[in-house]
Each structure stands twice: as structure tokens, then as C-alpha cells.
C-alpha angles and dihedrals in degrees: 000000000000123000114242120214116213114200132208131176135188125179134181125194121234113259109283095013125115096204136038116249092213124084127202129182126184118187118186121202140179096263103015145008131221128214123190120183122183133180112203119217110262119353144278128035098340093051090045092054092050095047093044090053089054096048095044094051093046095043095049092048092048092047087051090061099252116150117262091240091057092048092051090049093051095046093044092053092044099052111097121227124235106244093211103042095029092223132115118272090238138018125216147199120195126188134183111201111195122204091240089067099259122130131197114192132177126188137190119197091333133127114273110267119252119233118186123191122181088345092305123116114234117207107219121221109218130194117233122223139161118244121174091343092306128115107240127187119212125202132184120184142141122259109196130181106291094031125113134209117198126186121188137181124234089264089074095050092046094053113124097025109160091010132053090353112032091197097035132270090286136198096282094052093047088051091052090050091052091049090055099044111039117098137157097259093052116098124221091249093050093052091050090051093047092051092047090052092055090048090054090051092050091051088047089226136347108009124255090228137031111278125208126172119183117186129190118191115194115214144132117286115265113224129190118194112195123192119195133167129015119274118259090243117051090213089067092063092093093047094051094047088049088054089050095049094038095059114089112231141050114339122213129182120195121191136042097245089045092051090051090052092051093046091049095047092048094043091232132128124252123217134184125232101212093186091070096060125102135184090268104030125050119232122275125243139217131235121167109252095021118101097205132013118187143161112270129234100017093048095046092047091051090048090053092050091048092052092048091049091053093229106186120255089231089063093045093052088064091060130077102195120118097246094055092046091048092052091051091052093047092049091053092050125095093190129032122193117190123200103197121189115213099208105114127223106240089212088066105044150324108308088214092070117106117269095252090059096056113114095231092046089050093051092046091050093047091047091050092049091050091050091049089053088056094054100264123139105237129190123179121195120188125209 
């Protein structure tokens, strides 16, 4: 099974600046992901332009399949040097994260990356080399499910200077914080936000330097398979239910008729949980082996509207209705597979209408499109 890399980013602008001078790009792929992190010299717009140039060049080259060594060579020779300070106009860290759990990372004039395994900080031993007249550090290490990779800009290490930490928070203290705060239920974005909050507190307000925190959490991919609507041909019932049960992940069934088909094919009873119903959303059901059973069109439509409205997960966790629970499952998923039956409900519309005009098909398509816009892998199979 391939390792999935969940990404989270949090940035804070330097006091008085309208834009962060750091640039970060994360590009996920089928067999690998790339992460490019650059800190522009100075702050504000000029620093942002320089760091963005670095990340864009590196990301496009890596996406084009060029070896990491060649990308480093090109970027190192491209970066201009400040005549006064005799340093490059931007620093960089580049990482290739392969789906087999192996990571190659190179860094120029950047803080040493943090790797946390089982809540223990691992100090990476990098190899030093000279590329384009610049001292580059190379790292190779595994990143298995449950491991974390954290990259930070100097603004994080310098937090607290002249206050709680006269010399700055520093690499060791940041590492100790990470050891004490990572846990399985925490997302990459949540860890980045927590770390940024501490940095703000140490600066006692807007930071004195640009702050960027990029977090990669290695884990197994989370898949949701959702079946809705009965197939056009009754003889396909068994095949669709086999597809539902044969897909590893969280299983969802939307629709009363669909739920009855699943229960019949599995030879299991179906029950209704009346306490989960509301005036707008019908109650959910229960079938052994299915994680969520809901009504169809109304529930899916409400779920779509909830996602579009960006209702917080914290609010949804307080609710028990089917739409709220469906949204939470979809948000946690990396991949969503929809099994959409094309038999139309005569109560909804004329069954002679083309498939794409069916209400349930429309809702499924719209839901899939919205999830894609939010970075999910979506596959829709029609039956």
C-alpha cells in the first residue's frame, strides 16, 4: 500500500508587511509528492518575488520529471547574490516524497528539517556538498505512516528573542515542542496552526520576521466509497454491492431504496435511528458493515450546501444528522469513489430524461466537482 502525504501550511507576515516573503509549494502526485520551501532575503513584496521565483522554477522542473540533483544545480546557479551581504537572495529546501515512504531532501542555508517518529525527534545527518558555489545539505530518510516532517523558516527559530528566549526559541526547543504535541488524530494543518500560535505568543504580537511552517504527515490514504441510487438493471445489484464492499475504506450508502438493496444483497437487517432525524434531514439507518446509511437526495444536497458554505467541522461534530456526518467523512477522505445508480425515482422526475439530468446524478456530479476543487481524488462510476 502506498504512503499518503498530508500537507499543512501556516504563514505569518512580518510586522508591518502586507505579504509574506516566504514561498511554499506542495505538489502531490500519484507516485510521489514534491515540496519546495523558500525564504526570500528581507521581507515584503521583494522577498516574496524572489522566493516565489525559486519555488516556481524548482516545482515546475520537478513536476517535469527532472532529477532532484539537476534541479538543485539549476536553481543554485540561477539565484543572484546580494552584493552587499554576499548571500543568495533566497534560500531553499526541496523534498521528493516517494509513495514507498522514501524521502530525498536538499537544503541551502535553511533550518535543519524536523522529523518526528513515535513522538520522538530524530536528528538527521545530512551530507554536505558544493553546488554552483553554494553549500548544500542532502538528506535521505524514510517517512512511514505515523511520521512527521516539519520545515520552518528562520522566523520560527528567532521567536522570543529579547523576551522569553533571549537568543530565540531555537531548533532544540521547537523540536521539544513537536515531540510533546504530535499525535495520530492531529492533522498536518492543525499542527502547523498550533505551532504558529505559539510563535505569535513568543513574539507578543505580529512577528519580527516572516514565519512559515510546512508540515507533512505520513499516513495511509483515507478512502470513502459512496453508493447512491439503484442500478438501471436489477441484475447489476450484486455487482454494485460487491464494488462497495470490495473497496477498502469507509463505506456510505445514501438512499432508502439503495439501502434496501445493500441489506438484501448482504443478507443483513436494516434499522432506522429516529433520534438522528431533523425537520430538514431524514433519519439515518444502520446496516452491519456500512459506516453511514442516509436518505438520498435531500441529505446529499444538504451535504453539498454545507461544504460550499465552509461550515466548520467543530460545528458539525455537535450534530447527529446524516448530512453533517457525511460532510465530516468526506472532509477526512483523500479519495472518494461514488457508485451512482442511474435508475430514476419517478417521484422526482420523468424517467425518460437523459442520465445527466437526473436529480440524484446531478447532485452526485456537483458533489464530486466540489470535492475535486478542494483537492480530493474523485471517481464516479455509473450503473
